[in-house]
matplotlib code that plots the C-alpha trace (Angstrom):
import matplotlib.pyplot as plt

x = [0.0, 1.5, 0.9, 2.1, 1.9, -0.8, -2.8, -3.4, -2.5, -3.5, -1.6, 1.5, 3.8, 7.3, 9.9, 13.4, 16.2, 19.2, 21.4, 24.6, 22.6, 20.3, 23.3, 25.1, 22.0, 21.2, 24.8, 27.0, 28.9, 28.2, 31.7, 30.4, 29.0, 25.3, 23.8, 20.2, 18.6, 15.6, 14.5, 18.0, 19.7, 22.8, 25.0, 23.6, 24.4, 23.3, 23.1, 25.9, 24.1, 27.1, 29.7, 31.9, 32.4, 34.5, 32.9, 35.1, 34.8, 32.5, 29.7, 32.1, 33.5, 30.1, 29.2, 32.2, 31.1, 27.4, 27.9, 30.8, 30.4, 27.8, 25.8, 26.7, 25.1, 24.1, 27.5, 29.2, 27.0, 28.0, 31.3, 29.5, 26.4, 25.4, 23.3, 21.2, 20.3, 19.7, 17.3, 15.3, 15.1, 13.9, 11.4, 9.9, 9.7, 8.2, 5.8, 4.4, 4.5, 6.2, 5.5, 7.6, 10.7, 14.0, 13.2, 10.2, 10.9, 14.6, 13.2, 13.0, 16.0, 19.3, 22.4, 24.9, 28.6, 29.6, 33.3, 33.5, 33.1, 29.4, 26.5, 23.2, 19.8, 17.6, 13.9, 12.4, 8.7, 5.9, 3.0, 2.2, 2.1, 0.0, -2.4, -3.1, -3.0, -2.7, 0.6, 3.4, 5.6, 8.6, 8.2, 10.5, 11.1, 12.8, 16.0, 19.4, 19.5, 16.2, 17.5, 20.8, 19.3, 16.0, 17.7, 19.8, 18.1, 20.4, 19.5, 15.8, 15.8, 17.6, 15.1, 12.2, 13.8, 14.2, 10.5, 9.5, 11.5, 9.8, 6.3, 7.3, 9.1, 8.3, 5.4, 3.5, -0.2, -0.7, 2.1, 0.9, -2.6, -1.3, 0.7, -2.4, -4.4, -1.9, -1.8, -5.6, -5.8, -3.1, -4.8, -8.1, -6.6, -5.1, -8.3, -10.3, -8.0, -8.1, -11.2, -13.5, -16.1, -13.7, -13.2, -15.3, -13.7, -10.1, -10.9, -12.4, -9.3, -6.9, -9.1, -9.1, -5.3, -4.9, -7.2, -5.2, -1.9, -3.5, -4.8, -1.4, 0.5, -1.9, -1.5, 2.3, 2.1, 0.0, 2.4, 5.4, 3.8, 4.1, 7.9, 7.4, 4.8, 6.2, 4.3, 2.5, 1.9, 5.7, 6.6, 10.2, 11.9, 15.3, 17.0, 20.3, 21.8, 25.5, 26.6, 29.9, 30.4, 33.4, 35.4, 37.5, 39.3, 38.9, 36.2, 34.7, 32.1, 31.2, 27.8, 26.8, 23.1, 23.0, 26.4, 26.8, 29.7, 30.7, 32.8, 34.0, 34.7, 33.0, 31.3, 29.4, 27.0, 26.6, 24.1, 23.6, 20.9, 20.0, 16.5, 14.1, 11.0, 8.1, 8.3, 6.0, 5.3, 5.8, 6.8, 9.8, 9.0, 11.2, 13.1, 16.5, 15.7, 18.3, 17.6, 19.4, 19.2, 21.1, 21.7, 19.0, 21.5, 22.3, 21.4, 22.6, 21.5, 20.2, 20.1, 18.4, 20.1, 19.2, 20.8, 20.8, 21.8, 18.7, 19.3, 17.2, 18.8, 17.1, 17.9, 17.7, 17.3, 17.6, 14.1, 12.3, 10.4, 11.3, 9.1, 10.6, 8.5, 10.0, 9.3, 10.8, 11.6, 10.7, 14.0, 12.3, 13.7, 10.9, 8.7, 11.3, 14.1, 17.2, 17.5, 20.4, 19.3, 22.1, 21.8, 24.4, 24.2, 27.0, 27.5, 29.9, 30.1, 27.4, 26.7, 24.0, 22.9, 21.4, 19.6, 19.2, 17.0, 13.3, 11.7, 9.0, 7.9, 4.2, 1.9]
y = [0.0, 3.4, 6.6, 10.0, 13.1, 11.4, 10.5, 6.7, 5.9, 2.2, -1.1, -1.4, -4.3, -3.8, -5.4, -6.1, -4.2, -5.8, -4.8, -6.3, -8.0, -9.6, -10.8, -12.2, -14.1, -15.4, -16.1, -16.1, -12.9, -9.4, -9.1, -9.7, -7.3, -6.9, -6.0, -5.0, -6.0, -4.0, -4.9, -6.0, -9.4, -10.6, -9.5, -6.0, -2.9, -4.0, -1.4, -1.9, -1.7, -2.0, 0.5, -0.2, -3.8, -4.4, -7.0, -10.1, -10.2, -13.2, -11.5, -10.3, -13.8, -15.3, -12.8, -13.9, -17.6, -17.0, -14.8, -16.6, -20.2, -21.7, -23.7, -23.5, -26.2, -26.5, -28.0, -25.0, -22.6, -24.5, -22.7, -19.5, -20.4, -22.4, -24.7, -26.0, -22.5, -21.5, -24.5, -23.5, -19.9, -20.9, -23.4, -20.6, -18.3, -20.9, -22.6, -19.3, -17.9, -14.7, -13.0, -9.8, -11.6, -12.6, -15.8, -14.5, -10.8, -10.1, -7.8, -7.3, -9.2, -8.9, -10.9, -11.4, -12.0, -14.2, -14.1, -17.8, -17.0, -18.0, -15.9, -16.0, -14.7, -12.8, -12.3, -8.8, -8.0, -10.6, -8.5, -10.7, -14.3, -17.4, -15.6, -18.9, -22.1, -24.4, -22.9, -25.4, -26.2, -25.3, -22.7, -20.8, -17.2, -14.2, -14.5, -15.6, -18.4, -19.7, -20.0, -21.7, -24.1, -25.3, -27.4, -29.2, -32.5, -33.1, -29.7, -30.2, -33.3, -31.4, -28.7, -31.2, -32.6, -29.1, -28.3, -31.6, -30.9, -27.5, -29.2, -31.8, -29.4, -25.7, -25.7, -28.7, -28.1, -28.0, -25.5, -23.2, -23.1, -22.4, -19.5, -18.1, -18.5, -16.5, -13.9, -13.6, -13.1, -10.5, -8.6, -8.8, -7.3, -4.4, -3.8, -3.7, -1.0, 1.3, 0.6, -2.0, -1.4, -3.1, -6.3, -8.5, -7.2, -7.8, -11.3, -12.1, -10.8, -12.9, -16.0, -15.5, -15.1, -18.2, -20.2, -19.0, -20.2, -23.5, -24.2, -23.4, -25.7, -28.5, -28.2, -28.3, -31.4, -33.1, -32.0, -33.2, -36.7, -37.0, -36.1, -32.4, -31.2, -28.7, -25.9, -27.6, -24.3, -23.9, -26.3, -25.1, -23.8, -23.0, -21.9, -20.0, -19.0, -19.2, -17.2, -17.0, -14.8, -15.9, -15.2, -18.2, -19.3, -15.9, -15.1, -11.6, -11.6, -13.8, -13.9, -10.5, -9.9, -8.3, -8.2, -5.8, -7.1, -6.1, -8.4, -8.8, -12.5, -15.5, -14.8, -17.2, -16.8, -19.8, -20.1, -22.9, -23.3, -26.1, -26.4, -28.9, -30.1, -32.4, -35.6, -36.4, -35.1, -31.4, -28.8, -26.5, -23.2, -20.1, -17.5, -15.8, -12.1, -9.7, -6.1, -4.9, -5.9, -9.1, -11.1, -13.6, -16.4, -15.8, -19.2, -22.1, -25.1, -26.2, -29.3, -30.6, -33.3, -35.1, -37.8, -41.3, -40.2, -38.3, -36.0, -33.9, -31.5, -28.7, -25.7, -22.0, -18.9, -15.4, -13.8, -16.9, -18.9, -22.5, -25.4, -28.7, -31.7, -33.5, -36.3, -35.8, -39.1, -39.7, -40.3, -40.8, -37.5, -35.6, -35.6, -33.5, -34.2, -32.0, -30.8, -29.0, -26.7, -25.3, -22.9, -21.6, -18.9, -18.0, -15.8, -13.4, -9.6, -8.6, -6.2, -7.3, -7.2, -10.6, -10.9, -14.2, -16.7, -16.8, -20.2, -22.1, -25.7, -26.2, -29.3]
z = [0.0, -1.1, 0.7, -0.5, 1.6, 3.7, 0.6, -0.2, -3.7, -3.6, -3.9, -6.1, -6.9, -5.6, -7.8, -6.6, -8.5, -10.1, -7.2, -5.8, -3.1, -5.8, -7.9, -4.9, -3.7, -7.2, -8.6, -5.6, -6.6, -7.9, -9.5, -13.0, -15.6, -16.2, -19.5, -20.5, -23.8, -25.1, -28.6, -29.4, -29.6, -27.8, -30.8, -30.8, -28.8, -25.3, -22.5, -19.9, -16.5, -14.2, -15.5, -12.5, -13.5, -16.6, -19.0, -19.4, -23.2, -23.2, -25.2, -27.8, -28.2, -28.3, -31.1, -33.2, -32.9, -33.5, -36.5, -38.3, -37.5, -40.1, -37.6, -33.9, -31.8, -28.2, -27.5, -29.0, -26.9, -23.8, -24.0, -23.2, -21.3, -18.2, -20.4, -17.5, -16.5, -20.1, -20.7, -17.6, -18.8, -22.2, -20.7, -18.5, -21.5, -23.8, -21.4, -20.1, -23.7, -22.6, -25.8, -25.0, -23.6, -25.1, -26.8, -28.8, -29.1, -28.1, -25.5, -21.7, -20.5, -18.7, -19.4, -16.5, -17.4, -14.5, -13.4, -14.2, -17.9, -18.3, -19.4, -17.5, -18.6, -16.1, -17.3, -16.9, -17.3, -17.4, -18.6, -21.7, -20.6, -21.2, -23.6, -25.6, -23.6, -26.6, -28.0, -28.3, -25.3, -27.5, -30.2, -32.6, -31.6, -33.3, -31.1, -32.3, -29.7, -31.0, -34.5, -33.3, -30.8, -32.4, -35.1, -32.5, -31.6, -28.5, -27.1, -27.7, -25.6, -22.8, -23.1, -22.7, -19.6, -18.1, -18.9, -17.2, -14.2, -13.8, -13.9, -11.4, -9.2, -8.5, -11.0, -9.5, -9.7, -5.9, -5.4, -8.1, -6.8, -3.3, -4.6, -6.3, -3.1, -1.2, -4.0, -4.0, -0.2, -0.4, -3.2, -1.3, 1.9, -0.1, -2.0, 1.3, 2.6, -0.5, -2.5, -0.9, -3.6, -6.1, -4.1, -6.4, -9.6, -8.2, -7.0, -10.4, -12.1, -10.0, -10.5, -14.2, -14.4, -12.2, -14.5, -17.5, -15.9, -14.8, -18.3, -19.8, -17.5, -18.0, -21.8, -21.3, -19.3, -22.1, -24.8, -22.9, -22.6, -26.3, -26.4, -27.2, -29.6, -32.1, -33.7, -36.7, -38.3, -38.9, -41.6, -41.9, -38.8, -37.4, -40.6, -40.6, -44.0, -44.4, -47.5, -49.5, -52.6, -54.6, -57.8, -58.8, -55.7, -54.0, -51.4, -52.0, -49.3, -46.4, -44.7, -46.1, -46.2, -49.6, -51.2, -54.1, -56.3, -59.8, -61.9, -65.4, -64.9, -63.4, -60.2, -57.8, -54.9, -52.6, -49.8, -47.3, -44.7, -42.2, -40.7, -39.3, -41.2, -40.5, -42.4, -45.3, -48.8, -49.3, -51.9, -51.6, -53.3, -53.5, -55.5, -55.5, -56.2, -57.8, -56.9, -60.0, -63.7, -64.3, -67.5, -68.3, -68.1, -64.4, -63.1, -61.0, -59.1, -55.8, -53.7, -50.6, -48.5, -45.3, -43.1, -44.6, -48.1, -49.2, -52.1, -54.4, -57.0, -58.9, -61.2, -60.4, -62.5, -60.8, -60.2, -61.4, -58.7, -58.3, -57.2, -55.9, -54.8, -51.9, -49.6, -46.2, -44.4, -40.7, -38.9, -35.5, -34.1, -32.4, -35.5, -37.4, -39.9, -40.3, -43.9, -45.6, -48.4, -50.7, -53.6, -56.0, -58.7, -61.1, -64.1, -65.9, -66.7, -64.3, -61.5, -59.1, -55.6, -54.5, -51.1, -49.3, -51.0, -50.0, -49.7, -47.9, -47.5, -48.2, -47.7]

ax = plt.figure().add_subplot(projection="3d")
ax.plot(x, y, z, "-o")
ax.set_aspect("equal")
plt.show()
């Protein structure tokens, strides 16, 4: 209950700050550097919260690996993160569907550079959670870590275990309901002090929120019983393009989003992406667009491969949509199969700016 100059302003939520006392209690030390992310990813310009603490260069080294290695895995990321802690953080964000947090929106988070050379996420803000109870227990988000981790089958199994541990530990149904009972009683006491006429409305609001969380956790439990249900609306997920522009044996550009290269000789653009796809019959459709005029003969080839020797090859012409029928096998891995998609364009005497290929898998 807040009072200002003798005037009652009502009940407010008091949130603990990211102080030395908090960091020491949560991580055993406050000697590390704390960064804030707001609508920016880990490789962007994070705000440095603790100017008195010098960062230990861990974020910079992570950025180098994440942006230059074609397909880092969960094992690679274990060099930078406490993976058990990271898996719990992702589980909380995905199971509560924290739409405005790091995993889904690259927003409202802190990253703590621990002196032991590990990065730890700290969630910040929970104003948009559990809006849809039936969302998948693991969903692809906009964040860099989402793109890097989702294709990794080993990491997904670790994630499912972390999610299950939450539901059988601190998020047990009985414990969650007791927490909401205490919250409802506290809210009722505050309401009776400041605005007793609103007691019915406040109790109804707490009950509605509790019901929403209860439904969401029950859905997560059901999904985890079937080894993790992925979002069936996303047919092609977790892709990360790796690009090389070359002239003969020389590399002219590497992982540029839209390289503009002029040449009077043979020039080649090569793209590679790995992603996960649901098994079954599908059609790969896409196009490689050139933003400037290019010779009509600027073309190339593409191929799709998957574990076990699967291979499909197809032809590509710049600015011309391609359509490739494909049957994706079921390799028994969480309903999804890892595919590698490669495309290559080559030509002579041209000046063109080619963005990354656009493609979709359709049923």
